[in-house]
C-alpha positions in Angstrom: 151.5 150.9 97.1 155.1 152.2 96.6 156.6 155.4 95.5 160.0 156.9 94.5 160.7 160.3 96.0 163.3 162.8 95.0 162.3 163.0 91.4 160.7 166.0 89.8 157.5 163.9 89.3 156.8 161.1 91.8 156.4 157.6 90.4 154.0 155.3 92.2 152.9 151.8 91.7 150.7 149.0 93.2 150.5 145.3 92.7 147.4 143.0 92.8 147.9 139.3 93.4 145.7 137.1 91.2 145.5 133.4 91.8 145.0 131.3 88.7 146.1 127.9 87.5 145.1 128.5 83.9 144.9 131.6 81.8 143.0 130.9 78.6 144.3 131.6 75.2 143.8 135.3 74.8 141.9 136.7 71.9 141.8 140.5 72.0 141.2 143.2 69.5 143.5 142.5 66.5 145.5 139.5 67.8 145.4 136.1 69.5 148.1 134.8 71.9 148.6 131.1 72.7 149.3 128.9 74.6 148.8 130.6 77.9 150.4 129.4 80.2 153.5 129.0 77.9 156.5 126.8 78.4 158.8 127.4 75.5 157.3 129.2 72.5 154.6 131.9 72.6 152.6 132.4 69.4 150.9 135.6 68.3 148.4 135.6 65.4 148.5 139.3 64.5 146.1 141.4 62.4 149.0 142.6 60.3 149.1 146.2 61.5 152.5 147.2 60.2 154.4 149.5 62.4 153.2 147.9 65.6 155.8 147.0 68.3 155.7 143.8 70.3 157.3 143.9 73.7 157.4 141.5 76.7 158.0 142.9 80.2 158.7 141.0 83.4 156.9 142.1 86.6 159.8 144.4 87.5 159.1 146.4 84.3 162.2 145.2 82.6 161.7 144.7 78.8 162.8 141.1 78.0 161.7 141.0 74.3 161.2 143.6 71.6 160.2 143.3 67.9 159.1 145.8 65.3 156.2 144.0 63.4 156.9 145.5 60.1 160.4 143.9 59.9 159.0 140.5 60.9 156.0 140.5 58.6 158.0 141.6 55.6 160.6 138.9 56.3 158.1 136.1 56.8 155.1 137.1 54.7 152.8 135.8 57.4 151.1 137.1 60.5 151.8 134.3 63.0 154.7 135.3 65.1 156.6 132.9 67.4 158.6 134.1 70.3 161.0 131.6 72.0 160.9 132.4 75.8 162.3 129.1 77.0 165.3 131.1 78.5 163.1 133.2 80.7 162.3 132.2 84.3 158.8 131.1 85.3 156.5 133.9 86.2 154.0 136.5 85.0 154.8 138.7 82.1 153.0 141.5 80.3 152.9 141.3 76.5 152.3 144.6 74.7 151.2 144.5 71.0 150.8 148.0 69.8 148.7 149.7 72.5 147.1 146.5 73.7 148.5 144.7 76.8 147.8 141.1 78.0 149.1 139.0 80.9 151.2 135.9 80.0 152.1 133.1 82.5 155.5 131.4 81.8 156.0 128.0 83.3 
């Protein structure tokens, strides 16, 4: 557990270590994410909720990817979104699609 003091409202956090060699393809309410773990390209089959935001965060909370779904779906006329993450280092990331969050493993 950690905390940052000196702010008007303290910010605290904690980490849990989870050992896993394979995270299955994730199907959650409104979208499917595959493959997981991912090497180069992550695919999201989205339910087409225009206005959703897709974000990818590293475990330090740094946003490493951002996309407004409306822009992408209008441009491509499809709801399968591919994200090239080959440039990112291996590790665990959090993918947020709208208000839903899933854990992604990058190899």
